[in-house]
C-alpha positions in Angstrom: -23.7 37.4 -3.1 -20.3 38.9 -2.8 -20.3 39.5 1.0 -18.6 37.2 3.5 -21.2 34.5 3.7 -19.9 33.0 6.9 -20.1 36.3 8.7 -23.5 37.2 7.4 -24.9 33.7 8.2 -23.5 34.0 11.7 -25.3 37.3 12.2 -28.6 35.9 10.8 -28.4 32.9 13.0 -27.7 35.1 16.0 -30.7 37.2 15.2 -32.9 34.1 14.8 -31.7 32.9 18.2 -32.6 36.3 19.7 -36.0 36.2 18.0 -36.7 32.8 19.6 -35.7 34.3 23.0 -38.0 37.3 22.4 -40.8 34.9 21.6 -40.3 33.1 24.9 -40.1 36.4 26.7 -43.5 37.4 25.3 -45.0 34.0 26.2 -43.6 34.4 29.7 -45.1 37.9 30.1 -41.6 39.4 30.7 -41.1 43.1 31.4 -41.9 45.3 28.3 -38.7 47.2 28.4 -36.6 44.0 28.5 -38.5 42.8 25.4 -38.0 46.1 23.6 -34.3 46.1 24.5 -33.9 42.6 22.9 -35.9 43.7 19.8 -33.6 46.7 19.4 -30.6 44.4 19.8 -31.9 42.1 17.1 -32.6 45.0 14.7 -29.0 46.1 15.2 -27.7 42.7 14.3 -29.9 42.6 11.1 -28.7 46.1 10.2 -25.1 44.9 10.6 -25.8 41.9 8.3 -27.4 44.3 5.7 -24.4 46.6 5.8 -22.0 43.7 5.2 -24.1 42.6 2.2 -24.3 46.1 0.8 -20.6 46.6 1.4 -19.9 43.5 -0.7 -22.2 44.7 -3.4 -20.4 48.1 -3.6 -16.9 46.5 -3.5 -17.7 44.0 -6.3 -20.9 44.6 -8.3 -20.8 48.4 -8.3 -17.0 48.5 -8.9 -17.4 46.1 -11.9 -20.3 48.3 -13.2 -18.0 51.4 -13.0 -15.3 49.5 -14.9 -17.7 48.4 -17.6 -19.5 51.7 -17.9 -22.8 50.3 -16.7 -23.0 52.2 -13.4 -26.4 53.8 -13.7 -28.3 50.7 -13.0 -26.3 49.8 -9.9 -26.5 53.4 -8.5 -30.3 53.3 -9.0 -30.4 50.0 -7.1 -28.5 51.5 -4.2 -30.6 54.7 -4.1 -33.8 52.6 -4.0 -32.4 50.6 -1.1 -31.5 53.7 0.7 -35.0 55.0 0.4 -36.3 51.8 1.9 -34.0 52.1 4.9 -35.6 55.2 6.1 
């Protein structure tokens, strides 16, 4: 992985902590909107981690593929990921 590992790990650990909190909220029968708000916040953190990983991929792996003339495979990978993000 070419992204900043410390940054991505920090985001993943934060999301994990939020998920633990959401689990407690559900167990405690907390207000639905509050739970949903925390879920949306966790999704935003995971999206940010994914963007950092993909940014590293483009800056390193795709760039290298362009320089070596093997860009088709890397572009297809990115296109497939974009389809999954919908």
